C-alpha positions, 0 to 999 in steps of 0.5 A, spaced: 468 122 588 461 119 588 455 122 591 455 116 597 462 118 599 461 126 599 455 124 604 460 120 608 465 126 608 459 131 610 457 127 616 465 127 619 466 134 618 463 141 619 460 145 614 466 149 611 470 142 610 464 139 607 464 145 602 471 144 600 471 137 599 464 136 596 463 143 593 465 141 586 461 135 586 455 139 588 456 144 583 456 139 578 450 135 580 446 140 584 448 146 580 448 150 587 454 155 588 458 155 595 455 162 596 448 160 595 449 154 599 452 158 605 446 163 604 441 157 605 444 155 611 444 161 614 436 162 613 435 155 616 439 157 622 435 163 623 429 159 623 432 155 628 434 161 632 427 164 632 424 157 633 428 156 640 426 163 642 418 162 640 419 155 645 422 159 650 417 164 650 411 159 650 415 156 656 415 162 660 407 163 659 406 156 661 410 157 667 406 163 669 400 159 668 402 154 673 404 159 678 397 162 677 394 156 678 398 154 684 396 161 687 389 160 686 389 153 689 393 155 695 388 161 696 382 156 695 384 150 700 391 151 703 391 158 707 391 157 715 386 162 718 388 169 720 386 174 725 384 181 723 391 184 725 395 179 721 397 180 714 398 175 709 403 176 703 402 173 696 408 171 692 409 167 686 408 160 689 408 161 696 403 165 701 406 167 708 404 171 714 410 175 717 411 176 725 414 182 726 415 181 733 419 175 731 422 177 725 420 171 721 414 168 718 409 165 723 407 160 717 409 159 710 404 155 705 406 152 698 405 147 694 410 141 692 408 140 685 409 134 680 413 139 676 419 138 681 420 131 677 423 135 671 425 141 674 433 142 674 434 149 676 440 150 681 440 154 687 440 161 686 443 163 693 440 170 692 438 171 699 435 178 700 430 182 704 423 181 702 420 188 699 413 186 700 414 186 708 412 193 709 415 193 716 422 190 713 425 183 714 431 180 717 437 181 713 444 178 712 447 181 718 442 178 723 444 171 721 452 172 719 456 169 724 451 167 729 452 160 729 445 158 725 443 157 718 438 161 714 433 155 714 428 155 709 421 154 711 419 153 704 425 149 701 428 152 694 428 145 692 421 145 691 421 150 686 426 148 682 422 148 676 421 155 676 426 160 676 422 166 679 419 161 685 426 159 686 429 165 687 423 168 691 424 162 696 431 166 698 427 172 701 429 173 709 421 172 710 422 165 708 428 164 713 428 162 720 434 160 725 436 153 724 441 149 728 446 146 722 445 139 725 438 140 724 437 144 717 443 140 714 440 133 716 434 131 719 430 137 716 433 136 709 431 128 710 424 131 711 424 135 705 426 130 701 421 125 703 416 129 701 418 130 694 419 123 694 412 122 696 410 127 690 414 124 685 412 117 686 405 118 687 404 123 682 400 128 686 401 135 689 401 136 696 400 142 700 405 144 705 405 149 711 411 150 715 414 155 721 417 155 727 413 154 734 413 162 736 412 164 743 414 170 748 421 169 751 425 166 745 432 167 745 434 171 739 440 171 734 446 175 736 451 176 730 457 181 729 452 186 726 445 184 728 440 189 726 433 185 728 431 181 734 430 174 730 427 169 735 430 162 735 425 157 735 425 151 739 421 147 735 419 147 727 413 144 724 411 142 717 404 140 716 402 136 709 396 135 706 394 131 700 387 133 697 387 130 691 383 124 689 377 121 693 382 119 699 385 125 702 390 125 708 394 129 712 400 128 717 405 133 721 412 133 723 415 136 729 422 137 730 427 140 736 431 145 733 438 141 734 440 134 733 435 129 731 437 122 732 431 118 730 429 117 723 424 122 719 417 119 721 419 118 728 417 125 728 410 125 725 404 127 729 397 129 728 396 136 725 391 137 730 397 136 735 400 142 732 394 146 732 394 145 739 401 147 740 401 153 735 394 156 736 394 156 728 388 153 724 391 150 718 386 149 712 381 153 715 377 154 708 376 146 707 369 143 710 369 141 717 369 134 715 375 134 711 379 138 716 377 132 721 379 127 716 386 130 715 388 133 721 385 128 727 389 122 725 395 120 721 398 113 718 406 114 716 405 108 712 401 112 707 407 117 706 413 113 706 416 113 699 418 106 696 425 108 698 423 109 705 418 103 706 420 099 712 422 104 717 418 104 724 418 109 730 423 107 735 419 104 741 418 110 746 414 111 753 410 105 755 411 101 749 419 100 751 419 095 757 422 098 763 430 097 763 430 097 756 433 101 750 430 103 743 435 102 737 437 109 736 439 109 744 443 103 743 448 107 739 450 111 745 451 105 749 456 101 745 460 097 750 455 095 755 451 089 756 443 091 755 437 089 752 435 093 746 428 093 743 424 094 736 420 092 731 423 087 726 423 090 719 427 085 715 431 079 716 437 077 711 440 070 710 447 071 707 449 064 703 456 067 703 457 067 711 451 063 713 449 069 718 442 072 719 442 079 719 436 082 723 434 089 722 430 093 727 426 099 726 430 101 719 432 097 713 438 096 710 442 100 707 439 105 712 439 100 718 440 103 725 441 097 729 442 089 727 442 083 730 447 078 727 446 070 728 452 067 726 452 060 722 455 056 728 449 059 732 443 058 728 442 051 730 441 054 737 434 057 735 428 052 734 424 057 729 425 060 722 428 067 724 425 070 718 418 069 722 421 075 726 419 080 721 414 085 723 414 083 730 416 087 736 422 084 740 428 085 745 435 082 744 440 082 750 447 082 749 453 086 748 452 092 744 458 093 739 459 096 732 459 092 726 462 096 720 458 103 722 452 099 725 450 098 732 450 091 733 448 085 738 451 078 736 445 073 739 448 066 740 441 063 742 434 064 742 434 065 750 437 072 748 431 074 744 424 075 747 418 077 742 414 082 746 407 082 741 406 074 742 399 072 745 
């Protein structure tokens, strides 16, 4: 057996097989006994174990330093104002103000770090009472079989880079009763949208979350209820990017139930949430900085690349009398009505010759489409692609086309452009 053959066999087989096949050759050429070779391998393997242990220790140190940095940032810039009677509780990666009367946090503030990009820690689901709340928190019995989810205020997925922080997100002090149709749908979409912003922009954001608490709210009624846990009618999430020269803020307010509209339809100013809750967000920031992030908001600055092309459906005075928006259209299938919205995309299909026009939300997440078949295209005097960005109304029979609410327009009289001079 040649040395080359021996090396090839080593690549194919494990070490013990290698020794059996090539041992004699190695002893002849390298003057190393099989026993000595095994001992050398054991020494190197032990070095590898020690190296891996050292790597784990260093990672723990790095994570601890990151958590310390997050707490310092929150303390410096992210805490809402409090009264002398309110107590702020500090955890590894979040601060909260617990409201004993409602058995949940008045607010929870945390930072969505850029470390979430590499984070891969799974949910722990270790729901438990918060030992730092002296008065005690809600517990499993309060929620179990109540019909409400234990809704995270600071979501566990935002801490998937830290085992400690992720586990602490399961304290009941970080829970609030949410209807399943909110917690598992639009609220989850909102949390994902914020993470997408951080991932795409490479900048951390401050997030303050809570239910809108007030006197007279109903309470959870489970089989073994121990505490009176209030059920908020609305939930808010306040977000601020304080990195770089252009700081900005936005807030979201969602009802505790089914939310039909896309995420950014629930965007509001931080000032409006302050007026509703009486909470002074980002109280430690300079007054000018507070005005900059709290008085106005621009949803286009917060939409991720995956979320671009989403507009707020028309409501209130913006929606012409007797007309309906793209979201409302879903419940009006089978009726002949006028549906209005902003054209976010027009797509021509070479295969069918049809043009698909989406209102308020782009493909593949479209909520309403106008379809103009090839045979009807000549009934339009203008290039259909010029409708992009314009607010229009289409009149026709509302139908379902492969799960998308659709109107088939046959001529340009059925489409009116609202924002033309």
